[in-house]
N, C-alpha and C positions, 0 to 999 in steps of 0.2 A: 494769714501769715503776711508779715511785712519784710521788705528788704531794706537793710540799713548798711550803708557803706559797701554795697555789693554782696552782702551776706544775708542769708535768711535768718530772721530773728525767731527764736522759739516763742510760741504763743503762751505756754503755761510754764509753771515752775516744775521742772522734772526731777527735783530732789525727792528721794523716797521719804515717806513719813517716818519720823524717828521711832514710832511705835510698831512699825512693820517688822515683825520678828524674823521673817525670812530675808529681809534686805540688809539688816544690820544687827549686830549683837545688842542685847538689852542689858540695862543696868539693874533691872529687877525682872522677875519672872512675870510675864503677861499671862493672864487667865482670861479667856474669852469664851463666850457662848453665842453661837450663831443660830439662825432660824433652823428648826429641825428638818424642814422640807415636807412636802406633801406625803401623807401616809405614815409619818414618824412623829415621835414625841420624845422630849428629853426626860430622862429618869434621874438625872443629876443636876443640881443647881450649882452655881458658882460658890455660894456659901457652903454647901455640903462638901464640895471639892476642897475648899480652903480648910474646913474642919478636918476632913479626912487626912490631909497632908500632915497635920499635927500628930497623927497616930504613927506615921512611918518612922521606924527606929533609926534609919540612917538618912533622914531627910537632908541634913547639912551636906553630906557627901553626894546625894542625888542631885541637889540643886546646882552643883558645879556644872557649868556648861549648858544648863537648861534655860532657854530663852522664853518658852511659852508652853502652856497646856491649853489645848483647845477642845471645847465640847462642840463637835462639828455636826453637820447635817447627816442624816441617816442614808444608808445605801445597802444594797444587797450583797456586796462583796466582802466587807470587813467591818469589825467593831472597834478596832484600835489600830494605830499606826505610830511608828517612831521614826522620825527623820532626825538628822543631826541637830540637836538643840530644841527640837519641838516634839511634843507627845500629843497625840490626838485620840480622843474617844468619840464615838458617834452617838447619834440619837437612836432610839429603840423603835421597833415597829409600833404603830398606833395600837394595834391589838397586841397585848403583852405576850400572848401564847405563841410558842414555837412548835413546829413539827421538825423533829431531828431523827437522824439515823440512830439506832440503838447503841452503836459504839460510842456516841457522845457521852452516855452515862457511864460507860466503862472508863473513858478518859477523864471524866469530870465527876467522880462519885460524890464529891462534897456538895454538889448542887442539890441532890436529894437528901443526903445524910445531914449536912449542916444547915443548909438554907431551907430545907423542907419543901422544896418545889414539888407540887403534886404532878403525877404523870398519868397518862391514859393512852389508849390506842388513838392514833391519828386517823383522820379520814382517808389519807393515802395509805395504801396497804404497805405494811412493813415498817412504818415510821412510828415514833413515839411522840405524843403531845406533851410538852412541858407547859404547865399552867402557872406561869409566874404571877406574883403580885407585884405591885410597884416597889415596896421595900426589898423584895427578893431581887428584882431586876437591878435596882440601885446597888445592892450589895455585890452582885455579879460584876457590874461595870466597874466598881471601885476596887473590890478585892481581887478580881481576876484580870479584867481587861486593862485597866489603868496600871496596875502593878506589873503586869506582864510587859507592857510597853515601857514602863520605867526601868524594867530589867534590861531591855535592849539598850536604853540610854546608859544605864550603869555599865553594861558591857563595853560600850564605846568609850566611856570616860576612863575605865580602869585599864583598858588596853591601848589607849591613845590613838585610836583610829577613827575614821569617818564611818566605817562599816562596823557592824556588831559581829566580830569574828566567831564568837562562840555560839551564835545563832539561837534558834528556837529552844534547844535543850537548856541553855543557860537561862533564858527568859522564863521558861516554864518552871524550872527549879527555883529561880529567884521569887517568882510569884507565890509558889507553894510555901517557901520559908517565911516570907513576909506575912502571908495570910495566917499561917499557924501562929505566928508571934502576936498578931494584933487582933485576931478574931474575937476573943472575949470582950476586949475594950470596944471594938467596933459595935458589937451587939448592944453593949451598955449605952453607947452614944446614939446610935442610929436605929436600933431595933431591926427586926426582920419580919 
């Protein structure tokens, strides 16, 4: 640091990068994919995400107020996140298979019925093992997690708030409606 005319001069340029979507609104939607992190892998590429967006029936309405979609590092807490203007999906466990509570299949019956994910008993007593393939995991991330988080964004945009006032029920219903509308075309383009 230097002192000029009795004032400390800043050493670096402290102006936020114009592409930093949390710092300033974007003129176009930024799509980024960061390193998946140790023990994780990405199941969605940027090209697949861009192609998937073309399937969404109300994309022009969804794009309003959306600054970025991020394919983020994996973690143990969540698969997707929606902040004002930013939607995030995460990386998947390196090992594609999951151990879940049996009620997961009650809440998400389409995972076995439409995606055809095989199940079996998990090593931990009382759990069910979901044996995902890479295309099935990709379909789940795009058709469920991403669309669910876009549902929260849609909720914010249509109610004019920074919070998603209709919450989880709205996002779940939104994801189910969109999935039902685009599933056949998704399968034609991406396969399962």
